[in-house]
C-alpha positions, -999 to 999 in steps of 0.1 A, spaced: 783 297 289 746 307 294 750 336 270 760 310 243 733 286 253 725 273 218 762 267 212 770 251 246 737 232 253 717 226 221 698 197 239 663 185 237 647 214 254 658 239 228 646 215 201 613 211 219 607 248 222 615 255 186 593 226 174 565 237 197 566 273 184 561 260 149 529 242 160 514 275 171 495 298 147 507 333 141 478 346 161 487 325 191 523 337 189 512 373 186 489 369 217 518 354 236 541 383 227 514 408 237 509 390 270 546 389 279 550 426 268 520 435 290 535 419 321 569 434 312 553 469 311 534 463 344 565 452 363 586 480 347 561 507 357 560 494 393 598 493 395 600 528 381 577 540 409 599 523 435 630 539 419 615 574 422 612 570 459 642 548 465 669 553 439 687 520 432 718 513 452 730 489 425 734 497 388 704 478 372 683 482 342 647 483 353 635 467 321 658 437 328 646 436 364 610 435 351 620 407 327 635 389 356 601 388 374 585 374 343 612 348 340 609 338 376 572 333 373 575 311 342 605 292 355 590 288 389 559 272 373 580 249 353 601 239 384 570 234 405 555 211 379 587 191 372 595 187 409 559 183 419 565 210 446 539 237 448 561 258 470 589 263 445 572 293 428 563 312 460 599 307 473 613 320 441 591 351 442 600 358 478 637 355 469 631 380 440 614 403 465 646 402 487 667 409 456 646 439 447 649 452 483 686 449 480 687 468 447 667 497 461 676 497 498 711 481 498 722 453 520 
């Protein structure tokens, strides 16, 4: 269902994101892409260094694992603001850390 998100849940959030993107200039969108790609590269490089020392115990794409970190940060910020709970983001990051440990060290 999540892979077909626009088809199964075309609700107001999708509309809001699409509309908001149209309000941004090309320069702002390009800066946003550059920023996200920079974080992706940073996380990917760090995960690659871990993988050199501790080969993954689970089959995982390091680029996807890097994107997961980015997603958790953005999603955690959104949840923290919506729920008015400043501890949501740190809890999500700690959970990600445990997941990364499991990927590289096993359970």
